[in-house]
Backbone and ligand atoms as CSV (ligand in chain L), in Angstrom:
chain,resi,resn,atom,element,x,y,z
A,1,MET,N,N,25.059,-12.420,-12.888
A,1,MET,CA,C,24.974,-13.557,-13.809
A,1,MET,C,C,23.561,-14.135,-13.806
A,2,GLU,N,N,23.038,-14.395,-14.991
A,2,GLU,CA,C,21.676,-14.915,-15.092
A,2,GLU,C,C,21.620,-16.389,-14.680
A,3,THR,N,N,20.650,-16.714,-13.845
A,3,THR,CA,C,20.477,-18.103,-13.413
A,3,THR,C,C,19.137,-18.615,-13.924
A,4,LEU,N,N,18.933,-19.876,-13.633
A,4,LEU,CA,C,17.671,-20.551,-13.899
A,4,LEU,C,C,16.471,-19.764,-13.353
A,5,PHE,N,N,16.653,-19.141,-12.207
A,5,PHE,CA,C,15.521,-18.456,-11.582
A,5,PHE,C,C,15.162,-17.165,-12.329
A,6,THR,N,N,16.131,-16.521,-12.948
A,6,THR,CA,C,15.815,-15.367,-13.803
A,6,THR,C,C,14.945,-15.841,-14.962
A,7,LYS,N,N,15.259,-17.020,-15.478
A,7,LYS,CA,C,14.472,-17.571,-16.598
A,7,LYS,C,C,13.038,-17.883,-16.145
A,8,ILE,N,N,12.886,-18.317,-14.900
A,8,ILE,CA,C,11.521,-18.568,-14.381
A,8,ILE,C,C,10.789,-17.231,-14.233
A,9,ILE,N,N,11.466,-16.219,-13.696
A,9,ILE,CA,C,10.851,-14.884,-13.553
A,9,ILE,C,C,10.390,-14.365,-14.915
A,10,ASN,N,N,11.222,-14.567,-15.931
A,10,ASN,CA,C,10.927,-14.057,-17.275
A,10,ASN,C,C,10.052,-14.997,-18.108
A,11,ARG,N,N,9.588,-16.075,-17.467
A,11,ARG,CA,C,8.711,-17.064,-18.133
A,11,ARG,C,C,9.406,-17.725,-19.330
A,12,GLU,N,N,10.722,-17.813,-19.256
A,12,GLU,CA,C,11.444,-18.514,-20.326
A,12,GLU,C,C,11.457,-20.015,-20.079
A,13,ILE,N,N,11.330,-20.411,-18.799
A,13,ILE,CA,C,11.087,-21.822,-18.480
A,13,ILE,C,C,9.886,-21.887,-17.536
A,14,PRO,N,N,9.129,-22.971,-17.612
A,14,PRO,CA,C,7.892,-23.046,-16.832
A,14,PRO,C,C,8.133,-23.350,-15.358
A,15,ALA,N,N,7.202,-22.932,-14.531
A,15,ALA,CA,C,7.215,-23.281,-13.107
A,15,ALA,C,C,5.773,-23.214,-12.628
A,16,ARG,N,N,5.510,-23.911,-11.533
A,16,ARG,CA,C,4.161,-23.870,-10.935
A,16,ARG,C,C,4.142,-22.693,-9.964
A,17,ILE,N,N,3.703,-21.566,-10.479
A,17,ILE,CA,C,3.768,-20.320,-9.709
A,17,ILE,C,C,2.604,-20.212,-8.723
A,18,LEU,N,N,2.976,-19.839,-7.497
A,18,LEU,CA,C,1.993,-19.695,-6.415
A,18,LEU,C,C,1.611,-18.245,-6.198
A,19,TYR,N,N,2.568,-17.350,-6.379
A,19,TYR,CA,C,2.333,-15.944,-6.039
A,19,TYR,C,C,3.367,-15.078,-6.758
A,20,GLU,N,N,2.930,-13.889,-7.146
A,20,GLU,CA,C,3.849,-12.936,-7.755
A,20,GLU,C,C,3.420,-11.522,-7.409
A,21,ASP,N,N,4.377,-10.659,-7.120
A,21,ASP,CA,C,4.102,-9.222,-7.062
A,21,ASP,C,C,5.299,-8.505,-7.675
A,22,ASP,N,N,5.397,-7.207,-7.463
A,22,ASP,CA,C,6.474,-6.478,-8.136
A,22,ASP,C,C,7.866,-6.811,-7.579
A,23,GLN,N,N,7.909,-7.395,-6.390
A,23,GLN,CA,C,9.212,-7.659,-5.759
A,23,GLN,C,C,9.619,-9.116,-5.691
A,24,VAL,N,N,8.629,-10.022,-5.585
A,24,VAL,CA,C,8.947,-11.442,-5.357
A,24,VAL,C,C,8.126,-12.363,-6.240
A,25,LEU,N,N,8.635,-13.600,-6.355
A,25,LEU,CA,C,7.913,-14.673,-7.047
A,25,LEU,C,C,8.011,-15.915,-6.162
A,26,ALA,N,N,6.923,-16.672,-6.061
A,26,ALA,CA,C,6.940,-17.930,-5.301
A,26,ALA,C,C,6.445,-19.038,-6.213
A,27,PHE,N,N,7.138,-20.177,-6.173
A,27,PHE,CA,C,6.753,-21.307,-7.020
A,27,PHE,C,C,7.135,-22.615,-6.334
A,28,HIS,N,N,6.453,-23.690,-6.713
A,28,HIS,CA,C,6.715,-25.006,-6.125
A,28,HIS,C,C,8.089,-25.500,-6.565
A,29,ASP,N,N,8.815,-26.116,-5.616
A,29,ASP,CA,C,10.129,-26.697,-5.938
A,29,ASP,C,C,9.929,-27.900,-6.858
A,30,ILE,N,N,10.809,-28.038,-7.840
A,30,ILE,CA,C,10.690,-29.114,-8.826
A,30,ILE,C,C,11.020,-30.483,-8.221
A,31,ALA,N,N,11.753,-30.488,-7.124
A,31,ALA,CA,C,12.124,-31.751,-6.451
A,31,ALA,C,C,11.738,-31.637,-4.975
A,32,PRO,N,N,10.446,-31.707,-4.679
A,32,PRO,CA,C,9.978,-31.422,-3.318
A,32,PRO,C,C,10.527,-32.379,-2.272
A,33,GLN,N,N,10.947,-31.799,-1.152
A,33,GLN,CA,C,11.490,-32.574,-0.034
A,33,GLN,C,C,10.480,-32.720,1.098
A,34,ALA,N,N,9.268,-32.302,0.856
A,34,ALA,CA,C,8.173,-32.402,1.830
A,34,ALA,C,C,6.876,-32.250,1.026
A,35,PRO,N,N,5.742,-32.661,1.608
A,35,PRO,CA,C,4.470,-32.530,0.865
A,35,PRO,C,C,4.217,-31.090,0.387
A,36,VAL,N,N,4.623,-30.107,1.195
A,36,VAL,CA,C,4.629,-28.713,0.727
A,36,VAL,C,C,6.078,-28.278,0.644
A,37,HIS,N,N,6.518,-27.840,-0.507
A,37,HIS,CA,C,7.887,-27.319,-0.670
A,37,HIS,C,C,7.868,-26.314,-1.810
A,38,PHE,N,N,7.929,-25.052,-1.414
A,38,PHE,CA,C,7.982,-24.008,-2.440
A,38,PHE,C,C,9.120,-23.052,-2.132
A,39,LEU,N,N,9.449,-22.226,-3.103
A,39,LEU,CA,C,10.542,-21.265,-2.979
A,39,LEU,C,C,9.992,-19.857,-3.127
A,40,VAL,N,N,10.516,-18.943,-2.335
A,40,VAL,CA,C,10.186,-17.521,-2.502
A,40,VAL,C,C,11.482,-16.828,-2.899
A,41,ILE,N,N,11.464,-16.153,-4.038
A,41,ILE,CA,C,12.680,-15.500,-4.544
A,41,ILE,C,C,12.402,-14.013,-4.811
A,42,PRO,N,N,13.439,-13.190,-4.662
A,42,PRO,CA,C,13.273,-11.795,-5.080
A,42,PRO,C,C,13.381,-11.726,-6.604
A,43,LYS,N,N,12.728,-10.761,-7.211
A,43,LYS,CA,C,12.937,-10.560,-8.650
A,43,LYS,C,C,14.324,-9.981,-8.907
A,44,LYS,N,N,14.822,-9.230,-7.919
A,44,LYS,CA,C,16.181,-8.687,-8.025
A,44,LYS,C,C,17.173,-9.854,-7.925
A,45,PRO,N,N,18.076,-9.986,-8.890
A,45,PRO,CA,C,19.005,-11.110,-8.847
A,45,PRO,C,C,20.167,-10.868,-7.870
A,46,ILE,N,N,20.030,-11.408,-6.671
A,46,ILE,CA,C,21.084,-11.334,-5.653
A,46,ILE,C,C,21.638,-12.751,-5.531
A,47,ALA,N,N,22.957,-12.917,-5.660
A,47,ALA,CA,C,23.520,-14.271,-5.754
A,47,ALA,C,C,23.390,-15.071,-4.460
A,48,THR,N,N,23.788,-14.481,-3.342
A,48,THR,CA,C,23.744,-15.216,-2.069
A,48,THR,C,C,23.335,-14.260,-0.958
A,49,LEU,N,N,23.020,-14.835,0.185
A,49,LEU,CA,C,22.650,-14.002,1.328
A,49,LEU,C,C,23.823,-13.110,1.749
A,50,ASN,N,N,25.032,-13.527,1.418
A,50,ASN,CA,C,26.210,-12.697,1.723
A,50,ASN,C,C,26.275,-11.435,0.865
A,51,ASP,N,N,25.494,-11.392,-0.188
A,51,ASP,CA,C,25.556,-10.262,-1.121
A,51,ASP,C,C,24.476,-9.215,-0.891
A,52,VAL,N,N,23.639,-9.408,0.121
A,52,VAL,CA,C,22.604,-8.397,0.358
A,52,VAL,C,C,23.232,-7.142,0.964
A,53,THR,N,N,22.591,-6.023,0.713
A,53,THR,CA,C,23.095,-4.755,1.245
A,53,THR,C,C,21.999,-4.135,2.108
A,54,GLU,N,N,22.367,-3.049,2.750
A,54,GLU,CA,C,21.443,-2.313,3.616
A,54,GLU,C,C,20.103,-2.054,2.899
A,55,GLU,N,N,20.189,-1.720,1.624
A,55,GLU,CA,C,18.966,-1.368,0.882
A,55,GLU,C,C,18.045,-2.573,0.641
A,56,ASP,N,N,18.550,-3.787,0.880
A,56,ASP,CA,C,17.738,-4.992,0.656
A,56,ASP,C,C,16.982,-5.450,1.909
A,57,LYS,N,N,17.140,-4.717,3.022
A,57,LYS,CA,C,16.536,-5.174,4.277
A,57,LYS,C,C,15.014,-5.307,4.175
A,58,GLY,N,N,14.372,-4.359,3.519
A,58,GLY,CA,C,12.919,-4.417,3.351
A,58,GLY,C,C,12.516,-5.591,2.472
A,59,LEU,N,N,13.294,-5.838,1.438
A,59,LEU,CA,C,13.031,-6.952,0.520
A,59,LEU,C,C,13.124,-8.284,1.261
A,60,LEU,N,N,14.126,-8.419,2.132
A,60,LEU,CA,C,14.269,-9.663,2.902
A,60,LEU,C,C,13.062,-9.872,3.813
A,61,GLY,N,N,12.585,-8.795,4.412
A,61,GLY,CA,C,11.390,-8.888,5.249
A,61,GLY,C,C,10.186,-9.311,4.422
A,62,HIS,N,N,10.086,-8.791,3.223
A,62,HIS,CA,C,8.962,-9.127,2.342
A,62,HIS,C,C,9.015,-10.598,1.937
A,63,ILE,N,N,10.220,-11.115,1.704
A,63,ILE,CA,C,10.368,-12.543,1.360
A,63,ILE,C,C,9.868,-13.402,2.526
A,64,LEU,N,N,10.283,-13.066,3.741
A,64,LEU,CA,C,9.892,-13.846,4.918
A,64,LEU,C,C,8.387,-13.722,5.187
A,65,PHE,N,N,7.867,-12.524,5.026
A,65,PHE,CA,C,6.434,-12.309,5.230
A,65,PHE,C,C,5.624,-13.121,4.212
A,66,THR,N,N,6.085,-13.104,2.960
A,66,THR,CA,C,5.403,-13.865,1.900
A,66,THR,C,C,5.470,-15.357,2.198
A,67,ALA,N,N,6.621,-15.807,2.697
A,67,ALA,CA,C,6.804,-17.232,3.024
A,67,ALA,C,C,5.757,-17.684,4.042
A,68,GLN,N,N,5.582,-16.941,5.125
A,68,GLN,CA,C,4.633,-17.378,6.157
A,68,GLN,C,C,3.183,-17.256,5.679
A,69,ARG,N,N,2.898,-16.256,4.890
A,69,ARG,CA,C,1.532,-16.084,4.386
A,69,ARG,C,C,1.155,-17.241,3.452
A,70,LEU,N,N,2.076,-17.594,2.557
A,70,LEU,CA,C,1.790,-18.689,1.622
A,70,LEU,C,C,1.798,-20.042,2.341
A,71,ALA,N,N,2.654,-20.190,3.359
A,71,ALA,CA,C,2.671,-21.446,4.137
A,71,ALA,C,C,1.291,-21.674,4.753
A,72,LYS,N,N,0.701,-20.618,5.302
A,72,LYS,CA,C,-0.650,-20.735,5.877
A,72,LYS,C,C,-1.642,-21.126,4.786
A,73,GLU,N,N,-1.551,-20.470,3.644
A,73,GLU,CA,C,-2.459,-20.779,2.526
A,73,GLU,C,C,-2.335,-22.227,2.069
A,74,GLN,N,N,-1.119,-22.790,2.219
A,74,GLN,CA,C,-0.867,-24.173,1.804
A,74,GLN,C,C,-1.206,-25.176,2.904
A,75,GLY,N,N,-1.764,-24.671,4.006
A,75,GLY,CA,C,-2.243,-25.570,5.061
A,75,GLY,C,C,-1.201,-25.944,6.093
A,76,CYS,N,N,-0.187,-25.101,6.260
A,76,CYS,CA,C,0.904,-25.424,7.191
A,76,CYS,C,C,0.788,-24.683,8.526
A,77,GLU,N,N,-0.432,-24.434,8.981
A,77,GLU,CA,C,-0.608,-23.686,10.240
A,77,GLU,C,C,0.064,-24.382,11.415
A,78,ASP,N,N,0.167,-25.720,11.330
A,78,ASP,CA,C,0.736,-26.464,12.453
A,78,ASP,C,C,2.266,-26.471,12.445
A,79,GLY,N,N,2.853,-25.829,11.491
A,79,GLY,CA,C,4.312,-25.714,11.494
A,79,GLY,C,C,4.907,-25.880,10.122
A,80,PHE,N,N,6.054,-25.273,9.949
A,80,PHE,CA,C,6.781,-25.377,8.675
A,80,PHE,C,C,8.206,-24.935,8.937
A,81,ARG,N,N,9.055,-25.107,7.953
A,81,ARG,CA,C,10.460,-24.692,8.098
A,81,ARG,C,C,10.838,-23.784,6.946
A,82,VAL,N,N,11.586,-22.725,7.248
A,82,VAL,CA,C,12.163,-21.897,6.180
A,82,VAL,C,C,13.680,-22.076,6.213
A,83,VAL,N,N,14.271,-22.142,5.024
A,83,VAL,CA,C,15.706,-22.394,4.892
A,83,VAL,C,C,16.248,-21.521,3.781
A,84,MET,N,N,17.403,-20.912,4.006
A,84,MET,CA,C,18.078,-20.191,2.938
A,84,MET,C,C,19.521,-20.707,2.877
A,85,ASN,N,N,19.738,-21.704,2.034
A,85,ASN,CA,C,21.077,-22.271,1.890
A,85,ASN,C,C,22.004,-21.209,1.308
A,86,THR,N,N,23.169,-21.062,1.916
A,86,THR,CA,C,24.075,-19.990,1.491
A,86,THR,C,C,25.473,-20.507,1.193
A,87,ASN,N,N,25.856,-20.320,-0.071
A,87,ASN,CA,C,27.188,-20.712,-0.541
A,87,ASN,C,C,27.432,-22.217,-0.417
A,88,GLU,N,N,28.662,-22.602,-0.722
A,88,GLU,CA,C,28.981,-24.023,-0.869
A,88,GLU,C,C,28.704,-24.829,0.399
A,89,ASN,N,N,29.198,-24.372,1.522
A,89,ASN,CA,C,28.981,-25.126,2.761
A,89,ASN,C,C,27.526,-25.138,3.180
A,90,GLY,N,N,26.787,-24.150,2.745
A,90,GLY,CA,C,25.359,-24.093,3.059
A,90,GLY,C,C,24.524,-24.977,2.151
A,91,GLY,N,N,25.152,-25.522,1.103
A,91,GLY,CA,C,24.427,-26.413,0.195
A,91,GLY,C,C,23.667,-25.690,-0.901
A,92,GLN,N,N,24.056,-24.433,-1.180
A,92,GLN,CA,C,23.367,-23.675,-2.226
A,92,GLN,C,C,23.760,-24.190,-3.606
A,93,THR,N,N,22.774,-24.389,-4.471
A,93,THR,CA,C,23.070,-24.841,-5.844
A,93,THR,C,C,22.671,-23.811,-6.893
A,94,VAL,N,N,21.657,-22.985,-6.587
A,94,VAL,CA,C,21.243,-21.939,-7.534
A,94,VAL,C,C,21.617,-20.593,-6.921
A,95,TYR,N,N,22.455,-19.834,-7.644
A,95,TYR,CA,C,23.004,-18.594,-7.085
A,95,TYR,C,C,22.145,-17.377,-7.408
A,96,HIS,N,N,20.906,-17.465,-6.910
A,96,HIS,CA,C,19.911,-16.381,-6.905
A,96,HIS,C,C,19.161,-16.670,-5.610
A,97,ILE,N,N,19.258,-15.781,-4.627
A,97,ILE,CA,C,18.746,-16.152,-3.303
A,97,ILE,C,C,17.302,-16.616,-3.356
A,98,HIS,N,N,17.017,-17.588,-2.507
A,98,HIS,CA,C,15.676,-18.170,-2.449
A,98,HIS,C,C,15.438,-18.712,-1.063
A,99,MET,N,N,14.216,-18.523,-0.591
A,99,MET,CA,C,13.817,-19.089,0.688
A,99,MET,C,C,13.008,-20.341,0.420
A,100,HIS,N,N,13.502,-21.492,0.925
A,100,HIS,CA,C,12.726,-22.731,0.861
A,100,HIS,C,C,11.669,-22.679,1.960
A,101,VAL,N,N,10.468,-23.121,1.652
A,101,VAL,CA,C,9.430,-23.282,2.675
A,101,VAL,C,C,8.953,-24.727,2.579
A,102,LEU,N,N,9.125,-25.460,3.684
A,102,LEU,CA,C,8.796,-26.890,3.713
A,102,LEU,C,C,7.782,-27.155,4.814
A,103,GLY,N,N,6.769,-27.962,4.496
A,103,GLY,CA,C,5.770,-28.245,5.514
A,103,GLY,C,C,4.960,-29.484,5.219
A,104,LYS,N,N,4.012,-29.748,6.126
A,104,LYS,CA,C,3.101,-30.891,6.050
A,104,LYS,C,C,3.812,-32.213,6.304
A,105,ARG,N,N,4.939,-32.153,7.009
A,105,ARG,CA,C,5.514,-33.356,7.603
A,105,ARG,C,C,6.323,-32.923,8.817
A,106,GLN,N,N,6.630,-33.884,9.700
A,106,GLN,CA,C,7.440,-33.570,10.874
A,106,GLN,C,C,8.886,-33.343,10.439
A,107,MET,N,N,9.433,-32.191,10.791
A,107,MET,CA,C,10.835,-31.902,10.493
A,107,MET,C,C,11.709,-32.442,11.632
A,108,THR,N,N,12.949,-32.724,11.320
A,108,THR,CA,C,13.875,-33.202,12.350
A,108,THR,C,C,15.050,-32.245,12.458
A,109,TRP,N,N,15.797,-32.400,13.526
A,109,TRP,CA,C,16.968,-31.576,13.775
A,109,TRP,C,C,18.042,-32.455,14.372
A,110,PRO,N,N,19.309,-32.381,13.991
A,110,PRO,CA,C,19.865,-31.409,13.063
A,110,PRO,C,C,19.582,-31.743,11.605
A,111,PRO,N,N,19.610,-30.708,10.751
A,111,PRO,CA,C,19.420,-30.931,9.315
A,111,PRO,C,C,20.663,-31.590,8.729
A,112,GLY,N,N,20.537,-32.177,7.573
A,112,GLY,CA,C,21.669,-32.862,6.938
A,112,GLY,C,C,22.645,-31.892,6.324
L,1,AMP,P1,P,19.438,-24.699,-3.262
L,1,AMP,O1,O,20.048,-26.072,-3.367
L,1,AMP,O2,O,19.176,-24.239,-1.874
L,1,AMP,O3,O,20.211,-23.700,-4.096
L,1,AMP,O4,O,17.986,-24.850,-3.880
L,1,AMP,C1,C,17.709,-24.845,-5.244
L,1,AMP,C2,C,16.358,-25.463,-5.385
L,1,AMP,O5,O,15.844,-25.157,-6.659
L,1,AMP,C3,C,16.338,-27.007,-5.252
L,1,AMP,O6,O,15.492,-27.394,-4.183
L,1,AMP,C4,C,15.815,-27.457,-6.611
L,1,AMP,O7,O,14.999,-28.605,-6.524
L,1,AMP,C5,C,15.059,-26.240,-7.080
L,1,AMP,N1,N,14.915,-26.133,-8.525
L,1,AMP,C6,C,15.859,-26.315,-9.469
L,1,AMP,N2,N,15.356,-26.125,-10.699
L,1,AMP,C7,C,14.048,-25.797,-10.525
L,1,AMP,C8,C,12.971,-25.493,-11.423
L,1,AMP,N3,N,13.135,-25.468,-12.761
L,1,AMP,N4,N,11.767,-25.229,-10.889
L,1,AMP,C9,C,11.574,-25.263,-9.557
L,1,AMP,N5,N,12.544,-25.541,-8.667
L,1,AMP,C10,C,13.756,-25.810,-9.142
């Protein structure tokens, strides 16, 4: 099923894009929860983390690698948080997997 994020990939709706390659897209979150808050998404439309398969293992690594590389570029060397909300209890609202990267403020635990 096509989501909002497919529309961002296809440039049908605008986003502040940070990085793109053949596998992933990264863009600033529209409702930032920290001074740095961007999302890294696969171009492949996978609904939730529960839907990944063996063949997606490399893609997941690429998402995480991209997250840390861009976090450094955004000045988060002193720390940041990555989050992948999954399904209803996980607080997921857009059903196209995405890694949140949050930084430039002190994070607390436990999360809400
Ligand atoms: P989640 O609740 O984990 O599914 O995260 C979805 C995220 O997408 C939220 O943090 C939203 O603020 C963000 N979001 C929704 N629409 C857009 C958009 N058009 N551009 C950028 N981020 C968006």
